[in-house]
N, C-alpha and C positions, 0 to 999 in steps of 0.2 A: 504493500500500500504506500501511497505518497503522503499519508497523514499520520500524526502521532496522537492527536487529541482533537475533540470537537467540544467547544465550550459555549455556554449560554452568554448572550449579551443582548441588551435591548435599550432603546431610548424612549422616554416619555416626555413629550414636549421639549425635545432637544437635550434632555438630561440623560446621560448614559449610565447604565447599571451593568456590572459584569458578574458572572458566576451566580446568577439568580434566575430561576426558571418561572417566576411569577411576576406578572406585570399588571398594574391597576391604573385606570384612568377614568375620567368622567366622560359622559357623552360629549362629542364634538372635539375632544382632545385627540392627540396623535400618539400612537404606539407603533414603533418600528422594531420588529424582531430581526436581529442581525447576528446570527451565530458566527463564531470565528473558528477556523480550522488552522492548526499549527501557529496560532497567534497572529495569523495574517487574514487577508480577505479572500477574494475569489482566486481559485487556481484553474487554469485553462484545462478543458477536457473533463471537468468534473460536473456532476449534476446535483441539484437541490430540488427535492420534491416534497411539497407540503400537503398535508391533509387537514382541512379546516373542520371546525365543530359541526357544520351542517353536512359534512361528507364530501363537499366539493374539494377540488385540488388546485394547486398553484405551483409555479416553478420559479426558481431564482433564489439566490442566497438570502436576500433580505425580503421580508414580508411586511408591507406597510398597511396599517389600519388607520386611515386618515380620511375623514374624521371617524373616530370610534362611534359605532352605531348600535342600535338595538339588534341583538342576535349575534354580535361579535364575541361575546364572552364565551369562554369554554377552553377546551384543550386543542392545541395546535401541534401536530406531529410532523417531524422532519426526517426524511430519509436522505442521507448524503452518500453519494457514490463517486469514488475516484475513477481515474482513467483506466485502472486495472480491474475495475468491477468490485473492489472492496467497499464495504458499506459501514456506516455508523448511523445511529438513530438518537434523537433526543426530542423532548417535548417541552412546550411552554404552556402555562396556564394564564389566561387573560381574564381579568375581572373588572367589574365596575367599582369604582371607589365609593365607599359609603360616605355620604356627604352630610347627613342630618339624622338625628334621632327624633322620633315622634313619641312622646310619652303618652301612655294610656293607663288610666286608673279607674277602678270601680269599687266604691265603698259600699259594702253590705248589699250589693246587687241593685244599687240606686241608679245605675246608668254610667256610661263611659264619659270621662272628661280628660282634659289635657293638664289637669292640676298636678303639680309636682311637689307641693307642700301640703301634706295630709296630716290631719289630727284625728286620731281614733278615740272613741269612747270605750267604756268598759264593755267587753263582749263583742266589740266590732272587729272587722277585718277588711283588708283592701286587696283586691286582685290587681296586680301590676302586669301589663302585657304590652310593652313598647313595640314599636315598629321602626324600620330603618328606611331611609330614602337612598335608593341606588338607581342610577340610570334614569333619574327624573321620576321614578315610581316609588310609591310607598308600599312596602310589603313586609313579610316576616323575614325576608332574606334567605340566602342559601348557605349561610355560614354557621358559626357557633355563637351562642349567648352564654355569658357567665355573670354571676352576681357576687358582690361582697358587701359586708355590712358590719355593724357593731358586734362586739363579743365574738369575733371570728366567724361571723355568718358567711356561708358560701353556698351557692346553688348553681346548677346548670340548667339551661333551657330558657326560652323566652318568657314564659309565664310563671310567676311566683305569687304566693299569698303571704302577706304579713298581717299578723293578728295582734290584738291588744296586749297579749302576754309577752310580746317580744320587745327588745330594747329600742328606745328612741335613738334616732341618729340618721346618718347619711347612708343610703343604700345605692351603691354604684352598679350600673349594668354596662357591660361591654359587648359589642358585636364585632366579630372577626370574620372577614370574608374568606373564601377559599384560598386567596393569595396571601393571606397573613396580614392584610391591612385592617386596622381596627378603629373604632370610634366609641367613645364612652359618654355617659350622661348620668344624672343622679336624681333620686327622689329623696326629699326630706320627710321622714315619718316621725310623728310625735305620738307616743303611746302613753296611756295614763299611768301615773305613779300608783303601783299596787298598794292598797291599804294595808295588806298584811304580807310579810315575807315568811312563807311557810318553809321551815327547815325539814320537817319530817311528818309523815302521817302513816300510821300502821293500824291494821285490824287483825286481832289475834284471838282465836277461839280458846276458851279456858274450860278444861275438863268436859268438853262437849255440852256445856250447860249455858254459857253466855259468851258474848264476844266483847273483848276489851278494845276500845278505840283510844289511840294515844297519838297526840300531835304536839309539835313544838314550833313556836314562832320566834324569829330573830328580832322583828320589830313590828309595830302596829301603828296605824294611823286612822283615827276616828272609828275604831273597831267596836261596833255594838256587840257582836258575838257570832257564834257559829250555830247554824241549824244543822242537825244530824239527819241525814236522809238515807233510807235503806231501800233496796230493790231485790226482788227474787230473780229477775231476768235481765237486769242491766238497762232496762228502758223505761219501766214504770216505777216511779219513786214515791215513797211515803215519808212524811216527817215523823221522826220518833223521839225528838228531844231538842233542847237548846242549851248551849253553854255560853254564859256571859263572857265577853272579851274584856280587854284591859284598856279600852279607849285609845289613847296615843302613848306609845312607849317605845323606847329604843333598847329595852332590856329583853332578854330571852324569857319566854313564858312557856310552861308545860301544861297541857290540858289532857283530861281523861273523861271518857264517857263509856258506861257499860250498857250494852244491849242485852237485857235480861230475858228477852223473848224472841230470839232469832228464829228464822225459818230453818227447818230441817233441810240439809243440803247446802247449796251455795248461796251466800249472802253478799250483796254488793253494797258498799258504803261510800258516801261522799259528804264533804263539808260544804255548807252554803254560808260563806263569810259575808256578813251584812254590815254596812256602814250605818251611822246614825241618820244619814239622809235617805236611807232605803236602797241605795245601790248595793249590788252584791256580785260576788264572783264564786264560781264553783272550784273546788279542788279536784285533783285527779282522783280516780276511782280506786278503791281497795276492795279485796275480796277475802272472805273467810268461810270455811266449810264447817258445818255442824252435823255430826253423825250420832243421832239419838238411838238408844236401844229400843226394842219392841215395847209396846205399852205394858205388857206383863209377860211373865214366863210361867210355864206349868211343868212340873216334874213329879214323877215320870209320866211321859206321854208318848205312846199309849200306856195304860196302867193295867196290871193284872189283879187288881183288887186291893193293893196296898194303899197306904196313906198317900194322898196327892197333895203336893205343895204348890200353892199359887202365890207368886210374888208380884206385887205392884210397886214400881219404883217411886210412885207418888200417889197422893189421894186421887181416886178415880171413881167416877160414877158410870154405871152401866148395868147390863144383865149378864149373868153367868149361867151357862148351860153345860151339863155333862152328858155326853152322848155315847152309847155303847157301840160295839162293833157292828151291830145290825142297823145302826142309825136311829135307835130309839132314845129319846131324852129320858134320863134316869134321875136327873136333878136339875133344878132351876132356881135361881135366886135373883 
């Protein structure tokens, strides 16, 4: 062969870039793909054959996209053949430069807006779904989206949800096109100061008789108290008690509540923390299982006429029947 290497080179609006196979520009600008062989330009007797994104072909060492138009973005494949028939291949990616971010936010399903400064109330959330302007068109883009925010928040994808339990601050979103060019913008999200900082919340069965609920707060703000709610299925809840809070305090406080009449089987518990102004927040859900013995035991059963022992674990009302092997009732009380 009469070549040793084939390298990428291109110019965008007369600015040259070498050793890079990805070129971005906006509509109406100029991109010239101009690969270099052996560090020089054209060698006589050699051929350059291009395959364009739409499947069409072109020849010549340099391929000019001037002006860059809709449909020009995509992969450009080059086949270089020297005078001896030896070949080399390379490819370029051509992209439209992202020129503008379009913010879109929707608070509690109230409708889309371009608002970038958002204040959430207790229990609220906001759906963030920005778009990008490329090639004069607003779209979701063909590249990648990434998010960063307070407390190390990170997320991938164009659409994210921020709720009232998350930290206030700046949430930055970045769009990167397939050629590696990126553009960033921000939302400023203000979330409410939580009235209670809950350190722990546990639900523990005790001797399969009752469930002990235990929770600890690190600080409290206008805290009226905690409603105790229980469910047998995790969806239908009943109030089973209330524990007074400590108003406003920066000290740690420990609370306890005993559920003396839990359901047999699985019990779900949550705290309903309520402020003096009536606003409230729910805690995370905790579970505890209660496995109760049978209502009574009979021994021996069946019996051959000896003394029968009947044990009731607690005071019980009802009817008692003794039935022989033929099914005849021999005693009833």
